[in-house]
Every structure is written in structure tokens, then in C-alpha cells.
C-alpha positions as a printed Julia matrix, in Angstrom:
221×3 Matrix{Float64}:
 101.2    -94.03  29.28
 103.12   -97.1   30.47
 102.04  -100.02  32.69
 103.27   -97.96  35.74
 100.87   -95.16  34.85
  97.98   -97.59  34.29
  98.68   -99.31  37.62
  98.2    -95.92  39.41
  94.79   -95.49  37.87
  93.27   -98.95  38.35
  90.63   -99.26  41.05
  90.46  -101.9   43.75
  90.05  -105.49  42.49
  86.33  -105.82  43.13
  85.61  -102.61  41.22
  87.74  -103.69  38.29
  86.04  -107.06  38.18
  82.63  -105.51  38.03
  83.68  -103.07  35.4
  85.06  -105.84  33.21
  81.89  -107.88  33.67
  79.77  -104.87  32.67
  81.7   -104.27  29.47
  81.43  -107.96  28.56
  77.65  -108.02  28.99
  77.26  -104.76  26.95
  79.27  -106.34  24.14
  77.11  -109.45  24.25
  74.08  -107.33  23.67
  75.69  -105.13  21.02
  77.46  -108.03  19.21
  75.45  -111.28  19.46
  78.06  -113.07  17.27
  80.99  -113.98  19.55
  83.57  -113.39  16.85
  82.6   -109.71  16.63
  83.19  -109.02  20.34
  86.37  -107.44  21.86
  85.56  -107.84  25.54
  84.52  -110.99  27.32
  84.28  -112.43  30.82
  84.2   -116.02  32.0
  82.92  -116.17  35.58
  83.7   -119.95  35.61
  87.29  -119.87  34.01
  88.05  -122.48  36.68
  86.45  -123.63  39.9
  88.06  -120.84  41.76
  88.89  -118.25  39.14
  87.23  -115.93  36.65
  88.79  -114.17  33.72
  88.19  -110.99  31.75
  89.77  -110.68  28.36
  90.06  -108.33  25.4
  91.1   -109.19  21.82
  91.4   -106.42  19.27
  91.19  -108.71  16.22
  94.51  -107.36  14.98
  96.75  -109.09  17.46
  96.47  -106.97  20.66
  94.93  -108.51  23.77
  94.82  -108.64  27.48
  93.72  -111.15  30.07
  92.84  -110.55  33.74
  92.57  -113.47  36.12
  90.6   -112.85  39.32
  91.19  -115.34  42.1
  91.12  -115.72  45.83
  94.76  -114.48  45.83
  93.93  -111.26  44.0
  94.2   -110.32  40.3
  96.85  -110.75  37.62
  96.83  -108.68  34.45
  98.69  -109.57  31.26
  98.69  -107.37  28.14
 100.23  -107.8   24.67
 100.77  -105.12  22.07
 101.87  -106.93  18.87
 103.55  -103.76  17.48
 105.47  -102.93  20.67
 109.27  -102.87  20.57
 108.95  -104.85  23.81
 107.27  -107.77  22.07
 108.75  -111.11  23.16
 109.08  -111.89  19.4
 111.4   -108.86  18.99
 113.5   -109.74  21.98
 113.42  -113.57  21.87
 111.43  -113.61  25.09
 109.62  -111.28  27.53
 111.25  -107.84  27.95
 113.48  -107.73  31.07
 111.53  -106.66  34.12
 108.04  -107.23  32.81
 107.57  -110.54  34.58
 110.67  -110.85  36.86
 108.95  -109.55  39.97
 105.58  -111.36  39.65
 104.81  -112.88  43.04
 104.96  -116.62  43.48
 101.2   -116.82  44.03
 100.69  -115.55  40.45
 103.6   -117.39  38.74
 101.24  -120.18  37.37
  99.63  -117.41  35.2
 103.02  -116.46  33.74
 103.32  -120.03  32.42
  99.6   -120.55  31.72
  99.34  -122.11  28.2
  96.46  -119.79  27.28
  98.83  -116.76  27.81
 101.77  -118.35  25.99
 102.62  -119.23  22.41
 103.11  -122.68  20.92
 106.67  -122.79  22.28
 105.56  -122.01  25.8
 106.86  -118.43  25.84
 104.67  -115.9   27.6
 103.02  -113.52  25.15
 103.23  -110.25  27.04
 104.47  -106.66  26.86
 102.74  -105.39  29.97
 101.98  -107.04  33.33
 100.39  -105.89  36.57
  99.16  -107.58  39.71
  97.5   -106.99  43.05
  97.27  -109.44  45.94
  94.27  -109.15  48.27
  96.52  -107.77  51.02
  97.92  -105.01  48.79
  96.67  -101.48  48.85
  97.69  -100.73  45.31
  98.52  -102.34  41.98
 102.11  -103.21  41.16
 104.25  -103.76  38.09
 107.91  -104.7   37.58
 110.99  -102.49  37.47
 111.49  -101.91  33.73
 114.0   -100.03  31.62
 111.82   -99.08  28.66
 113.36   -98.93  25.09
 115.33   -95.8   24.39
 113.69   -93.32  22.12
 110.14   -94.83  22.33
 106.91   -93.11  22.98
 105.16   -93.02  26.36
 103.16   -96.05  25.25
 106.26   -98.25  24.76
 104.61  -101.37  26.15
 101.15  -100.73  24.7
  99.56  -100.28  28.06
  98.07   -96.87  27.13
  95.74   -98.24  24.43
  95.34  -101.71  25.68
  93.91  -100.66  29.04
  92.31   -97.3   28.14
  88.79   -98.45  28.99
  90.1    -99.71  32.35
  91.67   -96.34  33.11
  88.68   -94.26  31.88
  85.8    -96.32  33.24
  83.06   -93.77  32.49
  79.96   -94.73  30.62
  80.79   -92.0   28.15
  84.15   -93.48  27.36
  82.6    -96.91  26.61
  79.76   -95.32  24.62
  82.3    -93.45  22.36
  84.36   -96.59  21.84
  81.31   -98.8   21.2
  79.82   -96.33  18.6
  83.12   -96.19  16.78
  83.6    -99.93  16.88
  80.14  -101.01  15.98
  79.21   -98.03  13.82
  75.79   -97.69  15.44
  74.33   -95.3   18.05
  74.72   -96.68  21.61
  72.15   -95.58  24.27
  74.15   -93.86  27.06
  71.35   -94.46  29.62
  71.58   -98.22  28.94
  75.36   -98.15  29.35
  74.99   -96.31  32.68
  72.43   -98.84  33.84
  74.85  -101.73  33.23
  77.91   -99.93  34.58
  75.94   -99.51  37.77
  75.71  -103.32  37.88
  71.91  -103.2   37.84
  70.09  -106.28  36.56
  69.9   -106.63  32.79
  66.34  -106.12  31.66
  64.32  -106.53  28.5
  64.12  -102.68  28.23
  67.87  -102.26  28.47
  68.52  -104.99  25.92
  66.01  -103.36  23.51
  67.59   -99.97  23.94
  70.95  -101.34  22.92
  69.92  -103.78  20.26
  66.36  -104.02  19.04
  67.08  -107.2   17.05
  67.44  -109.45  20.04
  65.61  -110.15  23.36
  66.88  -111.02  26.8
  66.24  -114.71  26.35
  68.7   -114.76  23.41
  71.51  -113.89  25.78
  70.88  -116.64  28.38
  74.08  -118.52  27.77
  76.21  -115.35  27.57
  74.78  -113.88  30.78
  75.38  -117.23  32.55
  78.97  -117.35  31.48
  79.51  -113.77  32.44
  77.68  -114.14  35.75
  75.72  -110.99  35.29
  72.42  -110.52  37.19
  69.03  -110.44  35.34
  66.73  -110.0   38.34
């Protein structure tokens, strides 16, 4: 699965934003220590933008900026043959067709290395006027697998947005049982309650999450 396949499976912007926010709040409950989390969401990344992100802990990551213009998605697979470190810059086509309204994100320091080079192997975008997600025209490396740009594993929880998929991932990652009913509750964007927090992690209470919930912008009542 390449970035083009992922783009065909992503939902409209508002649905994707809510899904990312839900994953972030679930991770905040399951992993109170920030360093242990994979998914995060900053509802106040700037005055007019919010950002979802994923960091694997082994070098893979993605960032999704939501703004009034739409949404911009950047992914990086550190083992991809399309790595900018293998090609002395982003792979041809990955960023070439990014619309002008999203160009500032291409050069955003948070998404670049210390030399100012974009850290990216996969990129997608959708303006508010678009009816689908888009990606650049790319000639993928010869002889590579279907996941040449890493999009298949980077964005798998954005393609399969079912509560069951997140439960399976979370149980494997955290090595603890994860209550499916609680995941379904959050994936429905229903307010976070004391009962849901306890079902996911009996070692904390809702008040312990006040700063995380405020940053994520998730409802509690």
C-alpha cells in the first residue's frame, strides 16, 4: 500500500480530525507518561491550526496539520528507499505538487532536519474545496514492495479506523488488555468519563488527565 492507496481510503477532513483526536485521548489514558505514547494531538498548535502526530520510537513518524485551508499529511519511514537521507533530498514527486497554500508546511522546521531538509517519504493533502485526498505523481523505486514509501504501516490506523483495529494495536503495544467498549465510546467522540478512564486504566482518574484533555481538546461533559 503506497500513499496513493492510503489517500483513497482516508475519510473527509472532519472525520479524520476526530479520529486522530480520539486516538490521542485513548493513548493519554493508557500511557500517562508522555514518552510512552505514540499518538498525540495538539488542538492549539497555533492560533489557527491543530496537529495530530505519531512517533513510533524507532524513527518512523507522521504529522497532520488541520487548518482553515484543509489538511496536510507528512509521513516518514526511516527504512524506506525513498528516505531523503538515501536520495540527498525528498524523493522526486513526493512534494512537487503540494499546493501553495500548504507549502509553508513543507518547510516547517518541525518537519525538517537540522539542515532544513524536509523529513518525508509520503505526503498527502486535501483542501476544503476538494472532494478527495491527493498525492503527488511518483515513480516508486524499482523492485520495491507495495509499501515503498512506508505509507502502509505508517497510516494503517487511519485506513482501518475501527475500534477493533485500535484495540488490537493498543494491546500489542501496551501489553495489557484494552476494554473494547471504552474504545468504542471514545471513537464515537462521546465525553470522557470517570467510568471510561477506569475501564482503560484503573491506576488514574479523570482529573489526572486535565492537562492532556485540554491540549487535545476532547470533551469531558
